N, C-alpha and C positions, 0 to 999 in steps of 0.2 A: 493474268496480265497485271503487272504492278502499276498502280496509278499514283503519280506524284501530285498531291493536292496543293494547289495554289492558295494564296490568302483568300481569293474570292470563293473558292470551293469550301475552305474551312469556315468562312462566314456563313455560307449557305447551310452547311451541316449544323452549325450552332443554331441557326434560325429554325431549322426543322426540329431539332431537339427541344428548343424553347416552345415551339408550337405544340409538340406532343405534351409537354409539361402543362401548358395552359389548358389544352383540351382534356387532359386526364383529370383535371379538376372539375370538369363539367360532366359530360355524359359519354365520353369515349375512352376506350381502353386500347392501348397499342401493344403489339407483341411482335416477335420475329416472324418473318414471312413463312407461311406454311407451304412446304414442298408439295402438298396435295394439289395446289393450284398451279403448279409449274406448267403443266400441259395445257392450261387454259389461257396462257399468255404466249403470244408469238411476236417477237420484235425482229424485223428484218428489213434489208434494203430491197427496193423493187426498182425495175428499170424506169428511168425518167419518161421514156416514151409511153409507158402505160398510163401516165397522167391524162393523156388525151382521151383515153377510153373510160375515165372515171366520170362520175356525175358532176359536171361543172356547175350545176344549179345549187349545190350545197353552199351554205354560208361559210366563208373562210375567216380565220382570225389571224391577223398579222402579228409578227413579233414586235417588241417595243420599238426597234429602229427599222422595222419593215424589211429585214434581210431574209425573212422566211415567213411562212404561213402554215396553218394547219386547218384541217376540216375533218368532220366526223360523219361517217356513214353509220347511222344508228340503226339498231334493230327495229323491226316493225312490231310494236307491242300490240297491235290489233290482231296479230296472228298468235297462235298458241306457242308456248315454249318448246324447244330451247331458243334463247335469244343470243345473237352474236352481233358485235359491233366492231368497226375498224376505224382507227384514227390514222390519218395520213399527215405527215409532217414534211414539208417541202422547203429546202434551203440550198442555195448555191447550185441549183440545177439537179439536186439529188432528192430522192423521196424515201422516207422512212415510214414503215407500216407497223402499227401495233394492232394485232388482231386479238380481240377479247372474246373468248368462247364461253357460252352457257352462263351468262351473268343474269342478275336479277332484272326485274322490269323497271329499272332505273337507268336513265341515259348516263353513260360515263362522262365525267367532267374533266376538262383539260384547261390549263392556264400556262401562259408563258411566264417563266421566272426571269429569264434574260434571253439573249440571242442564241444561247446554246442549250438551255435547259427547259424542259416542259414538265409540269407537275400534273399528275393524273390521279383522280380518285374514282373508284368504281366499286360496285356492290355485287356480292355473290348471292346474298340472301337478304332477309329482312333486317338482319343486325350484324352481318359479317361482310367486310369489304377489304380492299387493299388500297394503299397509297403508294404511288410510284413517282420516281424522278428520273426522267429520260435524258441522257446526254446525247443530243442530236449529232454532234460532231464525231462521237466515238461509237455511235450505234449500240448503246449499252445502257443498262440500268445503273444509275448512281446510287439509288436508294429504293428499297422495297420493304414495306412493312404491312402487317395485318392491322386492321382497325375494327373494333367491336363497338357497336352502339348499344348502350345500356341506359335507357331512359331513367332520369333521376327519380328515385323513389322517395317517399316522405321520410325525413330523418328526425321528425319530432315524435315524442311519445316513447314508450318503452318498446324494446325489441320484441317482447313476448306478444304484443298486439300488432306489430308491423308484419312479422313473418312467422308463420306457424312452424312447429317442430317438423323436421323431415330428415331423411337419411338417403344418400345416393352412393352407389358404388359402381365404378366402371372397371372391368377386369378383362384380362386376356384369358380366354378359357380353352383355346386350342391354337397350337402353333407357338413357338418360342418367341419371347420378346427379345429384341436386340439388346446387346450388352449396354447397361446403363439406363435402360428404359424401365418404367414401372411394370409390375405385374398386376397391380390394382391400385385404384385411387378411391378412397372412401371419404365422404363429407357427412358430418353429423351436426345437427343443431338440436339441442335439448335444453330448453329453458323452462324451469318450473320452480316450485318452492324449495326443492332439495338440490337441484342440479343447475349449473350455469355453464353450458358447454357449446362452443362453436369451434370446431376444429376439423382438420383434414388429416387422414392417415394414408401414407403412400408406402406401399410394399414393393420391394425390389427383388428380383431374382438374380442377384449378382454376388460376387464374393466380398464386395466392399462392406455393405451393410444390408440389413433385411427390412428395416422399417424406419420411416421418418414421420414425425408428428409436428403439426404447426397450428397455431391459433389463427383463425380467420378474422379479417376485419368485417365490419358491418357491410361495407360496400361489396366485398367479395361474396358474402352470404346472400345479399340482396340480388346481385347479378345472377348468381347460380340459381336461386329460387325462381326468379322471373323466367329464366329460360326453361327450367324444369316445369313450371306451371304451364308454360306455353306448349311444352311437349305433351303434357297430360291432356290439354285441350285438343291437340292435333290427333292424339291416339283415340280420343272418344268418337271421332268420325269413323264411318264404315270403311274408308279406304285412305291410305296415306296421301297427303297433298301432292306428292310428286311420284311419278312412276319409278319403279325400281330399275334404274337404267344401268348402273355400274356395280357389278358384284366382283369382288376380288377373290377369285376361287382358290388361289394359292397363298393367301395372306392370313394373318392371325385373325381369329374370330373373337369378337368382343361380346360381353354381356353387360347390359346396364340394368341394375336392379334398384329398387327404392322402397321406402316406407314413408307413408304420408297420411296423416289424419286417420290412423287406425287401419289403413289398407296398405297392401304391398303389391308389387308387380315387377315384371322384368321382361326384357326381350333381347334377342340375340341378333347381331348384325355383322356384316363383313364388307359392305359396300364402301366405296370411297366417297369423298365429298364431291358434289353436294349430296347430302343424305336425303332419303325419301321423306323424312320428317324435317322440315326447315329449322325447327327449334334446335336440332342437333348441330346445325352449322355454328351455333353459338355455344351450346352447352358443352360439347366435347372439347373445343379449344379452351374454354374457361377451366375445365377440370384438368386438362393436360398442362395448362399454364402453371398450375401449382407444382407440377413436377420440375418446372424450369426455375422455380423460385424457392430454393431450399436454404437460403442464407439464414432465415429466421427459424428454421426447423430444428428439432432435436432428433438426432438419428441414433439408432442403436444397432449393434451387430446381431 
């Protein structure tokens, strides 16, 4: 469906882009919406008559000029996961329902932007979430983005004392990668008296080129290392923090390997998000984001 943007819509888009820019300077990273979460969001119209059967004791939030209202049926976090929540938006006698499946133990947040738009922020894990802008009149998403929370790390002192040397490699090991996607992404940080290296190497299985290399910023290295360190902590437990719920039996199998402080390790996985190790909810997208940002990379055939 082709949407003709009015000046009001253009203003909102510019506002959202400005908000991303401001938040990117603090402790959030934005990226394109991850299709892996597509099935965890359901936006649909429901019969107005069904409102009578909903819990009317829930607190409602009116729109700025009170032409509509929304209310949230939040998950019961006193019960074990998975947690699901539903946002109901009522306007002009119609009801729109946003069902959020299997989210983190954080209540989704909704805010009216104007009489037609509702902004929603929700979290899938400790550090990965989504931001949505719902067009109530069109029953559609005007905007969907992933947001990653990366707590600000100390930026003083030398890098060699802030972050230890490490190496990470995410690779397809079984099943063919789709055209244009990586076959492996490797990140290396080696800082010593002889070497000063912080870079990513992305290998492709396509006719265009076979390898791209890019220098990482300190912020990229810090975010990757923080998620990697969290993964090591989670793997030190006897069992994964989450049950192994979803295994993609016909999909590509991945191998994540690493070297860190004189030790090395690896493990193979094929499940879809959310992963059984919550740290992967952040680490894998951060690695794959390098594949989407090749403007500063040097590629060779």
